[in-house]
C-alpha positions, 0 to 999 in steps of 0.5 A: 491729871492736870492741876488747877493753877492756884489762881483758878478757884474751884469756888468763888467766895468773893462772889458767893458770900463776900460781895453783898450783891453777888457780882460776877467777879470771876467773870469780869476779872478774867475779862479785864485781865484779857483787856476786854473792858467793854465786856467786863463793864457790861458784866459789872453793870448787870448787878451794879448800879454804881460801878464808878463809885464802888470801883473807887471807894467800896469797902471790898468785902470780896477781897477779905475772903479771896482765896489768894489770902491763903498764899499771900495777898488778895486780888485787887478786885476793886481796882480791876473794876475801876480799870473797866470803869475808866476804859468802858463806862462812858462808851457803855452809857452813851449806847443806853436807850431807855427800856419801854414801859411794861406797866402803868404802875409808877414808883416814887423813890425818896432820897437820891443816895446810892440806894435810891439811885440804884432802886430807881435804875433797876426798876426803870431798866425793868420797865417801870416809871421811876422818879427820885425825889431829893431835898439836896441840889445833887444826888449821891448823898454822903458820897457827894456831900461828905466823903472827901475829894481825895477819896473820890472825885466828882467825875466818878460820881457823875459817871454813875448819875449819867448811867441812871439818867440814860436808863430813863430815871427822872430826878427832882432836886430841891424837893422836901417830900415829907408827905407820904400820903400825898406821894401814895396818892400819885404813885403806886409804890413809894420807896424810902431811901433817906439814908443815915444822916443822924449824928453818932453817939459821942463817947465823951462823957463830959463836954460832949457839946464841944465835940464835933460830929464826924459827918458835920465836920466832913460836910463842912470840910467839903463845902468850904474846900478844906478852909476851916479854922481847927487850931493846931491839934485835932483829935479824932475819936474812933478807929473806923473808915470815917475816922480815917477820912476825918483825920486825913481831912484835918491833916490837910486843913491849913494851920493844923500841925497834928492830927491824932486818932485816939482809939480805945483798942489797939491798931490790930483791932481797928475796924478801918480798912488796912489801906485806909489806915496806911494812907492816913499814916502816910499823910502824917496822921498820928495814932494813940492806942488804948485810950478811952475818952472821958472829958473835953474842956475845949482845950484838953481831951482827958482819956482813961488809959 
């Protein structure tokens, strides 16, 4: 009797339960391994409307359930996707021809973030006219306007935007479409994909008005190319991936000597991806554990140990 090699999974938890969109991970991993990048990317594009973005900054839930974890480390699934993207996406996109319209019905998508672009791409690819309305000047929302360049460059975002355009998705930028009744009078369907831009709850009980919201900071950091006035020491409250982005951005800001992550639990319980924490620590970010912020007077952050 032949024995299955350890890497030949009987089941694929990465695909079934790990990946939220059930990508055909074992198929494209094997194709990338064999150097068949065009076939691999074609497989990825069946399910994924943002392969370049997810190949760069996806939180890869697939890797958290990889069967290789039973032996040593998970397969680097996200990196394998990125290899396919860099080798084959441009060629794939250049060959796209818009699908013929199969219905007279039209859809309006409000918001050109990853969800809005993806919705429009799949609808248009299946033969329905789709127009995306976006109040900002460019698409991809948080990815474009908040996630720092050291995490993802504009070139990777542009690849996915061009893929949607080539499929026939229409975009209207600088459009503040807030009148739902007006849209419904012109379109058969309206999809709202406006994102989650609201500020998070501030954990500081006193002096919360002096504490900056993470998204506001990241947007200004990106808009000004990192040229901000932050002082010498910056405290980042929280332990998720957004906190790591803020901490690494602060550390790169001229004049900042210390960038300190203040977290109420221990390092082992931080929700940030291990690799994001590792990169932050490599950048010189400090970590202070088991501290719950109480007040901030503009110069001193008081915490409960």
